[in-house]
mmCIF file of the N, C-alpha and C atoms, coordinates in Angstrom:
data_MODEL
# 
_entry.id   MODEL 
# 
loop_
_atom_site.group_PDB 
_atom_site.id 
_atom_site.type_symbol 
_atom_site.label_atom_id 
_atom_site.label_alt_id 
_atom_site.label_comp_id 
_atom_site.label_asym_id 
_atom_site.label_entity_id 
_atom_site.label_seq_id 
_atom_site.pdbx_PDB_ins_code 
_atom_site.Cartn_x 
_atom_site.Cartn_y 
_atom_site.Cartn_z 
_atom_site.occupancy 
_atom_site.B_iso_or_equiv 
_atom_site.pdbx_formal_charge 
_atom_site.auth_seq_id 
_atom_site.auth_comp_id 
_atom_site.auth_asym_id 
_atom_site.auth_atom_id 
_atom_site.pdbx_PDB_model_num 
ATOM 1   N N  . MET A 1 1  ? 0.857   -1.355 0.231  1.00 0.00 ? 1  MET A N  1 
ATOM 2   C CA . MET A 1 1  ? 0.124   -0.030 -0.445 1.00 0.00 ? 1  MET A CA 1 
ATOM 3   C C  . MET A 1 1  ? 0.941   1.111  -0.121 1.00 0.00 ? 1  MET A C  1 
ATOM 4   N N  . GLN A 1 2  ? 0.248   1.991  -0.887 1.00 0.00 ? 2  GLN A N  1 
ATOM 5   C CA . GLN A 1 2  ? 0.927   3.510  -0.497 1.00 0.00 ? 2  GLN A CA 1 
ATOM 6   C C  . GLN A 1 2  ? 0.400   4.178  -0.019 1.00 0.00 ? 2  GLN A C  1 
ATOM 7   N N  . GLN A 1 3  ? 1.740   5.925  0.547  1.00 0.00 ? 3  GLN A N  1 
ATOM 8   C CA . GLN A 1 3  ? 1.278   6.288  1.606  1.00 0.00 ? 3  GLN A CA 1 
ATOM 9   C C  . GLN A 1 3  ? -0.227  7.019  0.950  1.00 0.00 ? 3  GLN A C  1 
ATOM 10  N N  . ALA A 1 4  ? -0.158  7.189  -0.385 1.00 0.00 ? 4  ALA A N  1 
ATOM 11  C CA . ALA A 1 4  ? -1.286  8.442  -1.057 1.00 0.00 ? 4  ALA A CA 1 
ATOM 12  C C  . ALA A 1 4  ? -2.646  7.524  -0.799 1.00 0.00 ? 4  ALA A C  1 
ATOM 13  N N  . GLU A 1 5  ? -2.487  5.894  -0.279 1.00 0.00 ? 5  GLU A N  1 
ATOM 14  C CA . GLU A 1 5  ? -3.740  5.238  -0.611 1.00 0.00 ? 5  GLU A CA 1 
ATOM 15  C C  . GLU A 1 5  ? -4.284  5.187  0.737  1.00 0.00 ? 5  GLU A C  1 
ATOM 16  N N  . ILE A 1 6  ? -3.877  5.728  1.989  1.00 0.00 ? 6  ILE A N  1 
ATOM 17  C CA . ILE A 1 6  ? -3.977  5.537  3.027  1.00 0.00 ? 6  ILE A CA 1 
ATOM 18  C C  . ILE A 1 6  ? -5.215  7.006  3.520  1.00 0.00 ? 6  ILE A C  1 
ATOM 19  N N  . ASP A 1 7  ? -6.324  6.400  4.081  1.00 0.00 ? 7  ASP A N  1 
ATOM 20  C CA . ASP A 1 7  ? -7.078  7.438  4.744  1.00 0.00 ? 7  ASP A CA 1 
ATOM 21  C C  . ASP A 1 7  ? -7.330  7.399  5.970  1.00 0.00 ? 7  ASP A C  1 
ATOM 22  N N  . GLY A 1 8  ? -6.884  9.072  5.522  1.00 0.00 ? 8  GLY A N  1 
ATOM 23  C CA . GLY A 1 8  ? -6.002  9.432  7.234  1.00 0.00 ? 8  GLY A CA 1 
ATOM 24  C C  . GLY A 1 8  ? -7.128  9.614  8.302  1.00 0.00 ? 8  GLY A C  1 
ATOM 25  N N  . ARG A 1 9  ? -8.204  9.257  7.978  1.00 0.00 ? 9  ARG A N  1 
ATOM 26  C CA . ARG A 1 9  ? -9.870  9.835  8.654  1.00 0.00 ? 9  ARG A CA 1 
ATOM 27  C C  . ARG A 1 9  ? -9.852  8.414  9.604  1.00 0.00 ? 9  ARG A C  1 
ATOM 28  N N  . GLN A 1 10 ? -9.259  7.145  9.011  1.00 0.00 ? 10 GLN A N  1 
ATOM 29  C CA . GLN A 1 10 ? -9.563  5.466  9.352  1.00 0.00 ? 10 GLN A CA 1 
ATOM 30  C C  . GLN A 1 10 ? -8.426  5.357  10.014 1.00 0.00 ? 10 GLN A C  1 
ATOM 31  N N  . PRO A 1 11 ? -8.713  4.753  11.077 1.00 0.00 ? 11 PRO A N  1 
ATOM 32  C CA . PRO A 1 11 ? -7.484  4.048  11.832 1.00 0.00 ? 11 PRO A CA 1 
ATOM 33  C C  . PRO A 1 11 ? -6.417  3.124  11.062 1.00 0.00 ? 11 PRO A C  1 
ATOM 34  N N  . VAL A 1 12 ? -5.181  3.068  11.447 1.00 0.00 ? 12 VAL A N  1 
ATOM 35  C CA . VAL A 1 12 ? -3.896  2.112  11.082 1.00 0.00 ? 12 VAL A CA 1 
ATOM 36  C C  . VAL A 1 12 ? -3.601  1.480  12.047 1.00 0.00 ? 12 VAL A C  1 
ATOM 37  N N  . PHE A 1 13 ? -3.097  0.198  12.070 1.00 0.00 ? 13 PHE A N  1 
ATOM 38  C CA . PHE A 1 13 ? -3.027  -0.605 13.162 1.00 0.00 ? 13 PHE A CA 1 
ATOM 39  C C  . PHE A 1 13 ? -1.805  -1.144 13.399 1.00 0.00 ? 13 PHE A C  1 
ATOM 40  N N  . VAL A 1 14 ? -0.831  -0.773 14.054 1.00 0.00 ? 14 VAL A N  1 
ATOM 41  C CA . VAL A 1 14 ? 0.278   -1.009 14.588 1.00 0.00 ? 14 VAL A CA 1 
ATOM 42  C C  . VAL A 1 14 ? 0.444   -1.982 15.548 1.00 0.00 ? 14 VAL A C  1 
ATOM 43  N N  . GLY A 1 15 ? 0.920   -3.157 15.531 1.00 0.00 ? 15 GLY A N  1 
ATOM 44  C CA . GLY A 1 15 ? 1.220   -4.183 16.741 1.00 0.00 ? 15 GLY A CA 1 
ATOM 45  C C  . GLY A 1 15 ? -0.383  -4.358 16.676 1.00 0.00 ? 15 GLY A C  1 
ATOM 46  N N  . GLY A 1 16 ? -1.216  -4.632 15.732 1.00 0.00 ? 16 GLY A N  1 
ATOM 47  C CA . GLY A 1 16 ? -2.483  -4.948 16.433 1.00 0.00 ? 16 GLY A CA 1 
ATOM 48  C C  . GLY A 1 16 ? -3.442  -4.366 16.946 1.00 0.00 ? 16 GLY A C  1 
ATOM 49  N N  . GLU A 1 17 ? -3.111  -2.799 17.280 1.00 0.00 ? 17 GLU A N  1 
ATOM 50  C CA . GLU A 1 17 ? -3.803  -2.152 18.157 1.00 0.00 ? 17 GLU A CA 1 
ATOM 51  C C  . GLU A 1 17 ? -3.930  -0.630 17.018 1.00 0.00 ? 17 GLU A C  1 
ATOM 52  N N  . ALA A 1 18 ? -5.502  -0.197 17.084 1.00 0.00 ? 18 ALA A N  1 
ATOM 53  C CA . ALA A 1 18 ? -5.882  0.620  15.704 1.00 0.00 ? 18 ALA A CA 1 
ATOM 54  C C  . ALA A 1 18 ? -5.104  1.930  16.589 1.00 0.00 ? 18 ALA A C  1 
ATOM 55  N N  . HIS A 1 19 ? -4.808  3.113  16.040 1.00 0.00 ? 19 HIS A N  1 
ATOM 56  C CA . HIS A 1 19 ? -3.883  3.902  15.839 1.00 0.00 ? 19 HIS A CA 1 
ATOM 57  C C  . HIS A 1 19 ? -4.229  5.501  14.909 1.00 0.00 ? 19 HIS A C  1 
ATOM 58  N N  . TRP A 1 20 ? -4.517  6.483  15.328 1.00 0.00 ? 20 TRP A N  1 
ATOM 59  C CA . TRP A 1 20 ? -5.091  7.386  13.806 1.00 0.00 ? 20 TRP A CA 1 
ATOM 60  C C  . TRP A 1 20 ? -3.495  8.146  14.255 1.00 0.00 ? 20 TRP A C  1 
ATOM 61  N N  . LEU A 1 21 ? -3.572  8.441  12.292 1.00 0.00 ? 21 LEU A N  1 
ATOM 62  C CA . LEU A 1 21 ? -2.201  9.080  11.857 1.00 0.00 ? 21 LEU A CA 1 
ATOM 63  C C  . LEU A 1 21 ? -2.601  10.945 12.480 1.00 0.00 ? 21 LEU A C  1 
ATOM 64  N N  . ARG A 1 22 ? -1.215  11.379 12.915 1.00 0.00 ? 22 ARG A N  1 
ATOM 65  C CA . ARG A 1 22 ? -1.176  12.625 13.263 1.00 0.00 ? 22 ARG A CA 1 
ATOM 66  C C  . ARG A 1 22 ? -2.225  13.527 13.065 1.00 0.00 ? 22 ARG A C  1 
ATOM 67  N N  . ALA A 1 23 ? -2.580  13.689 11.532 1.00 0.00 ? 23 ALA A N  1 
ATOM 68  C CA . ALA A 1 23 ? -3.647  14.329 10.911 1.00 0.00 ? 23 ALA A CA 1 
ATOM 69  C C  . ALA A 1 23 ? -4.489  14.312 11.674 1.00 0.00 ? 23 ALA A C  1 
ATOM 70  N N  . GLU A 1 24 ? -5.227  13.133 11.811 1.00 0.00 ? 24 GLU A N  1 
ATOM 71  C CA . GLU A 1 24 ? -6.410  12.880 12.714 1.00 0.00 ? 24 GLU A CA 1 
ATOM 72  C C  . GLU A 1 24 ? -6.678  13.247 14.480 1.00 0.00 ? 24 GLU A C  1 
ATOM 73  N N  . ALA A 1 25 ? -5.372  13.128 14.823 1.00 0.00 ? 25 ALA A N  1 
ATOM 74  C CA . ALA A 1 25 ? -5.157  12.799 16.138 1.00 0.00 ? 25 ALA A CA 1 
ATOM 75  C C  . ALA A 1 25 ? -5.355  14.679 16.423 1.00 0.00 ? 25 ALA A C  1 
ATOM 76  N N  . MET A 1 26 ? -4.560  15.247 15.248 1.00 0.00 ? 26 MET A N  1 
ATOM 77  C CA . MET A 1 26 ? -4.569  16.654 15.446 1.00 0.00 ? 26 MET A CA 1 
ATOM 78  C C  . MET A 1 26 ? -5.689  17.168 15.846 1.00 0.00 ? 26 MET A C  1 
ATOM 79  N N  . ARG A 1 27 ? -6.501  16.995 14.879 1.00 0.00 ? 27 ARG A N  1 
ATOM 80  C CA . ARG A 1 27 ? -7.829  17.636 14.389 1.00 0.00 ? 27 ARG A CA 1 
ATOM 81  C C  . ARG A 1 27 ? -8.593  17.063 15.415 1.00 0.00 ? 27 ARG A C  1 
ATOM 82  N N  . ARG A 1 28 ? -8.437  15.858 15.843 1.00 0.00 ? 28 ARG A N  1 
ATOM 83  C CA . ARG A 1 28 ? -9.223  15.229 17.600 1.00 0.00 ? 28 ARG A CA 1 
ATOM 84  C C  . ARG A 1 28 ? -9.476  16.292 18.615 1.00 0.00 ? 28 ARG A C  1 
ATOM 85  N N  . LEU A 1 29 ? -7.893  16.378 18.735 1.00 0.00 ? 29 LEU A N  1 
ATOM 86  C CA . LEU A 1 29 ? -7.491  17.373 19.604 1.00 0.00 ? 29 LEU A CA 1 
ATOM 87  C C  . LEU A 1 29 ? -7.682  18.379 19.806 1.00 0.00 ? 29 LEU A C  1 
ATOM 88  N N  . GLY A 1 30 ? -7.440  19.237 18.669 1.00 0.00 ? 30 GLY A N  1 
ATOM 89  C CA . GLY A 1 30 ? -7.284  20.494 18.387 1.00 0.00 ? 30 GLY A CA 1 
ATOM 90  C C  . GLY A 1 30 ? -5.972  21.361 18.977 1.00 0.00 ? 30 GLY A C  1 
ATOM 91  N N  . ARG A 1 31 ? -5.060  20.447 18.492 1.00 0.00 ? 31 ARG A N  1 
ATOM 92  C CA . ARG A 1 31 ? -3.829  20.448 18.751 1.00 0.00 ? 31 ARG A CA 1 
ATOM 93  C C  . ARG A 1 31 ? -2.709  20.469 17.684 1.00 0.00 ? 31 ARG A C  1 
ATOM 94  N N  . ASP A 1 32 ? -1.687  21.454 17.751 1.00 0.00 ? 32 ASP A N  1 
ATOM 95  C CA . ASP A 1 32 ? -0.742  21.185 16.471 1.00 0.00 ? 32 ASP A CA 1 
ATOM 96  C C  . ASP A 1 32 ? 0.369   19.647 16.438 1.00 0.00 ? 32 ASP A C  1 
ATOM 97  N N  . ARG A 1 33 ? 0.471   19.958 15.601 1.00 0.00 ? 33 ARG A N  1 
ATOM 98  C CA . ARG A 1 33 ? 2.385   18.665 15.945 1.00 0.00 ? 33 ARG A CA 1 
ATOM 99  C C  . ARG A 1 33 ? 2.824   18.591 17.073 1.00 0.00 ? 33 ARG A C  1 
ATOM 100 N N  . THR A 1 34 ? 3.606   20.294 17.273 1.00 0.00 ? 34 THR A N  1 
ATOM 101 C CA . THR A 1 34 ? 4.357   20.410 18.320 1.00 0.00 ? 34 THR A CA 1 
ATOM 102 C C  . THR A 1 34 ? 3.964   20.095 19.646 1.00 0.00 ? 34 THR A C  1 
ATOM 103 N N  . THR A 1 35 ? 2.517   19.945 19.622 1.00 0.00 ? 35 THR A N  1 
ATOM 104 C CA . THR A 1 35 ? 1.994   19.859 21.421 1.00 0.00 ? 35 THR A CA 1 
ATOM 105 C C  . THR A 1 35 ? 1.973   18.281 21.047 1.00 0.00 ? 35 THR A C  1 
ATOM 106 N N  . LEU A 1 36 ? 1.674   17.772 19.951 1.00 0.00 ? 36 LEU A N  1 
ATOM 107 C CA . LEU A 1 36 ? 1.453   16.204 20.440 1.00 0.00 ? 36 LEU A CA 1 
ATOM 108 C C  . LEU A 1 36 ? 2.754   15.829 20.439 1.00 0.00 ? 36 LEU A C  1 
ATOM 109 N N  . TRP A 1 37 ? 3.766   15.917 20.185 1.00 0.00 ? 37 TRP A N  1 
ATOM 110 C CA . TRP A 1 37 ? 5.404   15.970 20.325 1.00 0.00 ? 37 TRP A CA 1 
ATOM 111 C C  . TRP A 1 37 ? 5.665   16.182 21.607 1.00 0.00 ? 37 TRP A C  1 
ATOM 112 N N  . ARG A 1 38 ? 5.130   17.101 21.945 1.00 0.00 ? 38 ARG A N  1 
ATOM 113 C CA . ARG A 1 38 ? 5.753   17.569 23.590 1.00 0.00 ? 38 ARG A CA 1 
ATOM 114 C C  . ARG A 1 38 ? 5.250   16.575 24.503 1.00 0.00 ? 38 ARG A C  1 
ATOM 115 N N  . TRP A 1 39 ? 3.605   16.313 24.183 1.00 0.00 ? 39 TRP A N  1 
ATOM 116 C CA . TRP A 1 39 ? 3.171   15.252 24.715 1.00 0.00 ? 39 TRP A CA 1 
ATOM 117 C C  . TRP A 1 39 ? 3.888   14.261 24.903 1.00 0.00 ? 39 TRP A C  1 
ATOM 118 N N  . ALA A 1 40 ? 3.968   13.197 23.519 1.00 0.00 ? 40 ALA A N  1 
ATOM 119 C CA . ALA A 1 40 ? 4.817   11.660 23.704 1.00 0.00 ? 40 ALA A CA 1 
ATOM 120 C C  . ALA A 1 40 ? 5.932   11.960 24.666 1.00 0.00 ? 40 ALA A C  1 
ATOM 121 N N  . LYS A 1 41 ? 6.178   13.131 24.218 1.00 0.00 ? 41 LYS A N  1 
ATOM 122 C CA . LYS A 1 41 ? 8.732   13.100 24.903 1.00 0.00 ? 41 LYS A CA 1 
ATOM 123 C C  . LYS A 1 41 ? 8.106   13.097 26.711 1.00 0.00 ? 41 LYS A C  1 
ATOM 124 N N  . ALA A 1 42 ? 6.629   13.656 26.982 1.00 0.00 ? 42 ALA A N  1 
ATOM 125 C CA . ALA A 1 42 ? 6.471   13.659 28.590 1.00 0.00 ? 42 ALA A CA 1 
ATOM 126 C C  . ALA A 1 42 ? 5.722   12.417 28.918 1.00 0.00 ? 42 ALA A C  1 
ATOM 127 N N  . GLY A 1 43 ? 5.174   11.092 27.711 1.00 0.00 ? 43 GLY A N  1 
ATOM 128 C CA . GLY A 1 43 ? 4.627   10.313 28.119 1.00 0.00 ? 43 GLY A CA 1 
ATOM 129 C C  . GLY A 1 43 ? 2.937   10.482 27.986 1.00 0.00 ? 43 GLY A C  1 
ATOM 130 N N  . LYS A 1 44 ? 2.893   11.629 28.183 1.00 0.00 ? 44 LYS A N  1 
ATOM 131 C CA . LYS A 1 44 ? 0.989   11.621 28.001 1.00 0.00 ? 44 LYS A CA 1 
ATOM 132 C C  . LYS A 1 44 ? 0.166   11.414 26.982 1.00 0.00 ? 44 LYS A C  1 
ATOM 133 N N  . ILE A 1 45 ? 0.771   10.603 26.063 1.00 0.00 ? 45 ILE A N  1 
ATOM 134 C CA . ILE A 1 45 ? 0.678   9.892  25.096 1.00 0.00 ? 45 ILE A CA 1 
ATOM 135 C C  . ILE A 1 45 ? 1.435   9.182  24.232 1.00 0.00 ? 45 ILE A C  1 
ATOM 136 N N  . THR A 1 46 ? 1.358   8.210  23.553 1.00 0.00 ? 46 THR A N  1 
ATOM 137 C CA . THR A 1 46 ? 2.427   7.316  23.050 1.00 0.00 ? 46 THR A CA 1 
ATOM 138 C C  . THR A 1 46 ? 2.492   7.372  21.446 1.00 0.00 ? 46 THR A C  1 
ATOM 139 N N  . GLN A 1 47 ? 3.455   7.879  20.573 1.00 0.00 ? 47 GLN A N  1 
ATOM 140 C CA . GLN A 1 47 ? 3.982   8.268  19.976 1.00 0.00 ? 47 GLN A CA 1 
ATOM 141 C C  . GLN A 1 47 ? 4.674   6.714  18.633 1.00 0.00 ? 47 GLN A C  1 
ATOM 142 N N  . ARG A 1 48 ? 3.939   6.433  17.965 1.00 0.00 ? 48 ARG A N  1 
ATOM 143 C CA . ARG A 1 48 ? 4.391   5.388  16.851 1.00 0.00 ? 48 ARG A CA 1 
ATOM 144 C C  . ARG A 1 48 ? 4.478   5.439  15.648 1.00 0.00 ? 48 ARG A C  1 
ATOM 145 N N  . SER A 1 49 ? 4.976   4.608  14.645 1.00 0.00 ? 49 SER A N  1 
ATOM 146 C CA . SER A 1 49 ? 5.223   4.988  12.774 1.00 0.00 ? 49 SER A CA 1 
ATOM 147 C C  . SER A 1 49 ? 4.261   3.852  12.699 1.00 0.00 ? 49 SER A C  1 
ATOM 148 N N  . TYR A 1 50 ? 3.944   4.604  11.941 1.00 0.00 ? 50 TYR A N  1 
ATOM 149 C CA . TYR A 1 50 ? 3.440   3.741  10.490 1.00 0.00 ? 50 TYR A CA 1 
ATOM 150 C C  . TYR A 1 50 ? 3.484   4.096  8.940  1.00 0.00 ? 50 TYR A C  1 
ATOM 151 N N  . LEU A 1 51 ? 4.719   3.124  8.441  1.00 0.00 ? 51 LEU A N  1 
ATOM 152 C CA . LEU A 1 51 ? 4.914   3.578  6.990  1.00 0.00 ? 51 LEU A CA 1 
ATOM 153 C C  . LEU A 1 51 ? 5.563   5.202  7.139  1.00 0.00 ? 51 LEU A C  1 
ATOM 154 N N  . GLY A 1 52 ? 6.683   5.168  8.600  1.00 0.00 ? 52 GLY A N  1 
ATOM 155 C CA . GLY A 1 52 ? 6.756   6.088  8.425  1.00 0.00 ? 52 GLY A CA 1 
ATOM 156 C C  . GLY A 1 52 ? 6.466   7.834  8.747  1.00 0.00 ? 52 GLY A C  1 
ATOM 157 N N  . ARG A 1 53 ? 5.374   7.310  9.088  1.00 0.00 ? 53 ARG A N  1 
ATOM 158 C CA . ARG A 1 53 ? 3.989   8.604  9.376  1.00 0.00 ? 53 ARG A CA 1 
ATOM 159 C C  . ARG A 1 53 ? 3.748   8.563  11.026 1.00 0.00 ? 53 ARG A C  1 
ATOM 160 N N  . ALA A 1 54 ? 4.040   9.675  12.337 1.00 0.00 ? 54 ALA A N  1 
ATOM 161 C CA . ALA A 1 54 ? 3.639   9.531  13.530 1.00 0.00 ? 54 ALA A CA 1 
ATOM 162 C C  . ALA A 1 54 ? 2.193   8.818  13.407 1.00 0.00 ? 54 ALA A C  1 
ATOM 163 N N  . CYS A 1 55 ? 1.920   8.316  14.064 1.00 0.00 ? 55 CYS A N  1 
ATOM 164 C CA . CYS A 1 55 ? 0.596   7.474  14.762 1.00 0.00 ? 55 CYS A CA 1 
ATOM 165 C C  . CYS A 1 55 ? 0.487   7.663  16.411 1.00 0.00 ? 55 CYS A C  1 
ATOM 166 N N  . TYR A 1 56 ? -1.056  7.360  16.614 1.00 0.00 ? 56 TYR A N  1 
ATOM 167 C CA . TYR A 1 56 ? -1.223  7.433  17.893 1.00 0.00 ? 56 TYR A CA 1 
ATOM 168 C C  . TYR A 1 56 ? -2.472  6.354  18.261 1.00 0.00 ? 56 TYR A C  1 
ATOM 169 N N  . PRO A 1 57 ? -2.085  6.042  19.323 1.00 0.00 ? 57 PRO A N  1 
ATOM 170 C CA . PRO A 1 57 ? -3.471  5.085  19.885 1.00 0.00 ? 57 PRO A CA 1 
ATOM 171 C C  . PRO A 1 57 ? -4.829  5.188  20.103 1.00 0.00 ? 57 PRO A C  1 
ATOM 172 N N  . VAL A 1 58 ? -5.710  4.935  19.212 1.00 0.00 ? 58 VAL A N  1 
ATOM 173 C CA . VAL A 1 58 ? -6.808  5.636  19.270 1.00 0.00 ? 58 VAL A CA 1 
ATOM 174 C C  . VAL A 1 58 ? -7.498  5.327  20.558 1.00 0.00 ? 58 VAL A C  1 
ATOM 175 N N  . GLY A 1 59 ? -7.252  4.894  21.539 1.00 0.00 ? 59 GLY A N  1 
ATOM 176 C CA . GLY A 1 59 ? -7.854  5.091  23.235 1.00 0.00 ? 59 GLY A CA 1 
ATOM 177 C C  . GLY A 1 59 ? -7.269  6.130  23.883 1.00 0.00 ? 59 GLY A C  1 
ATOM 178 N N  . GLU A 1 60 ? -5.872  6.283  23.138 1.00 0.00 ? 60 GLU A N  1 
ATOM 179 C CA . GLU A 1 60 ? -5.755  7.234  24.327 1.00 0.00 ? 60 GLU A CA 1 
ATOM 180 C C  . GLU A 1 60 ? -5.816  8.788  23.647 1.00 0.00 ? 60 GLU A C  1 
ATOM 181 N N  . VAL A 1 61 ? -6.153  8.739  22.043 1.00 0.00 ? 61 VAL A N  1 
ATOM 182 C CA . VAL A 1 61 ? -6.283  10.046 21.523 1.00 0.00 ? 61 VAL A CA 1 
ATOM 183 C C  . VAL A 1 61 ? -7.812  10.369 22.239 1.00 0.00 ? 61 VAL A C  1 
ATOM 184 N N  . LEU A 1 62 ? -8.597  9.550  22.072 1.00 0.00 ? 62 LEU A N  1 
ATOM 185 C CA . LEU A 1 62 ? -10.251 9.792  22.846 1.00 0.00 ? 62 LEU A CA 1 
ATOM 186 C C  . LEU A 1 62 ? -10.303 9.891  24.030 1.00 0.00 ? 62 LEU A C  1 
ATOM 187 N N  . ASP A 1 63 ? -9.149  9.080  25.464 1.00 0.00 ? 63 ASP A N  1 
ATOM 188 C CA . ASP A 1 63 ? -9.167  9.842  26.448 1.00 0.00 ? 63 ASP A CA 1 
ATOM 189 C C  . ASP A 1 63 ? -8.533  11.245 26.701 1.00 0.00 ? 63 ASP A C  1 
ATOM 190 N N  . LEU A 1 64 ? -7.686  11.507 25.682 1.00 0.00 ? 64 LEU A N  1 
ATOM 191 C CA . LEU A 1 64 ? -7.193  13.129 25.427 1.00 0.00 ? 64 LEU A CA 1 
ATOM 192 C C  . LEU A 1 64 ? -8.768  13.812 25.509 1.00 0.00 ? 64 LEU A C  1 
ATOM 193 N N  . GLU A 1 65 ? -9.153  13.437 24.397 1.00 0.00 ? 65 GLU A N  1 
ATOM 194 C CA . GLU A 1 65 ? -9.987  14.605 23.812 1.00 0.00 ? 65 GLU A CA 1 
ATOM 195 C C  . GLU A 1 65 ? -11.444 14.518 24.610 1.00 0.00 ? 65 GLU A C  1 
ATOM 196 N N  . VAL A 1 66 ? -11.592 13.293 25.341 1.00 0.00 ? 66 VAL A N  1 
ATOM 197 C CA . VAL A 1 66 ? -12.534 13.585 26.590 1.00 0.00 ? 66 VAL A CA 1 
ATOM 198 C C  . VAL A 1 66 ? -12.071 14.615 27.938 1.00 0.00 ? 66 VAL A C  1 
ATOM 199 N N  . SER A 1 67 ? -10.870 14.739 28.054 1.00 0.00 ? 67 SER A N  1 
ATOM 200 C CA . SER A 1 67 ? -10.382 15.634 29.053 1.00 0.00 ? 67 SER A CA 1 
ATOM 201 C C  . SER A 1 67 ? -9.426  16.894 28.699 1.00 0.00 ? 67 SER A C  1 
ATOM 202 N N  . GLU A 1 68 ? -9.660  16.786 27.604 1.00 0.00 ? 68 GLU A N  1 
ATOM 203 C CA . GLU A 1 68 ? -9.574  18.466 27.516 1.00 0.00 ? 68 GLU A CA 1 
ATOM 204 C C  . GLU A 1 68 ? -11.134 18.792 27.334 1.00 0.00 ? 68 GLU A C  1 
ATOM 205 N N  . LYS A 1 69 ? -12.082 18.440 26.374 1.00 0.00 ? 69 LYS A N  1 
ATOM 206 C CA . LYS A 1 69 ? -13.175 18.805 26.294 1.00 0.00 ? 69 LYS A CA 1 
ATOM 207 C C  . LYS A 1 69 ? -13.545 19.611 27.825 1.00 0.00 ? 69 LYS A C  1 
ATOM 208 N N  . LYS A 1 70 ? -13.317 18.385 28.776 1.00 0.00 ? 70 LYS A N  1 
ATOM 209 C CA . LYS A 1 70 ? -13.553 18.493 30.253 1.00 0.00 ? 70 LYS A CA 1 
ATOM 210 C C  . LYS A 1 70 ? -12.939 20.004 30.669 1.00 0.00 ? 70 LYS A C  1 
ATOM 211 N N  . GLU A 1 71 ? -11.860 19.935 30.204 1.00 0.00 ? 71 GLU A N  1 
ATOM 212 C CA . GLU A 1 71 ? -10.808 21.158 30.737 1.00 0.00 ? 71 GLU A CA 1 
ATOM 213 C C  . GLU A 1 71 ? -11.603 22.620 29.883 1.00 0.00 ? 71 GLU A C  1 
ATOM 214 N N  . GLN A 1 72 ? -11.715 22.691 28.980 1.00 0.00 ? 72 GLN A N  1 
ATOM 215 C CA . GLN A 1 72 ? -12.297 23.679 28.187 1.00 0.00 ? 72 GLN A CA 1 
ATOM 216 C C  . GLN A 1 72 ? -13.642 24.197 28.942 1.00 0.00 ? 72 GLN A C  1 
ATOM 217 N N  . ALA A 1 73 ? -14.626 22.885 29.143 1.00 0.00 ? 73 ALA A N  1 
ATOM 218 C CA . ALA A 1 73 ? -16.039 23.374 29.856 1.00 0.00 ? 73 ALA A CA 1 
ATOM 219 C C  . ALA A 1 73 ? -15.819 24.021 31.087 1.00 0.00 ? 73 ALA A C  1 
ATOM 220 N N  . HIS A 1 74 ? -14.778 23.320 31.665 1.00 0.00 ? 74 HIS A N  1 
ATOM 221 C CA . HIS A 1 74 ? -14.135 24.119 33.166 1.00 0.00 ? 74 HIS A CA 1 
ATOM 222 C C  . HIS A 1 74 ? -13.255 25.875 33.136 1.00 0.00 ? 74 HIS A C  1 
ATOM 223 N N  . GLY A 1 75 ? -13.380 25.991 31.966 1.00 0.00 ? 75 GLY A N  1 
ATOM 224 C CA . GLY A 1 75 ? -12.318 27.141 32.265 1.00 0.00 ? 75 GLY A CA 1 
ATOM 225 C C  . GLY A 1 75 ? -10.420 26.842 32.026 1.00 0.00 ? 75 GLY A C  1 
ATOM 226 N N  . HIS A 1 76 ? -10.563 25.774 32.012 1.00 0.00 ? 76 HIS A N  1 
ATOM 227 C CA . HIS A 1 76 ? -8.879  25.772 32.514 1.00 0.00 ? 76 HIS A CA 1 
ATOM 228 C C  . HIS A 1 76 ? -8.275  25.791 31.493 1.00 0.00 ? 76 HIS A C  1 
# 
């Protein structure tokens, strides 16, 4: 499969676990690539590679998405 054929809105599988590519994770979390890189470095999210592209476990992105929305709702 060539990279051009990857649908970034659909999860990819790394080690049998569903991951979203960086662009979808950024869209869902409302954050830029630098923030995701910093979070990965700090251990807040796991960054893996899929065909040379950064990706993040769906479950971790969903957990962060919920916690980010809670923080926004509470004005933090």
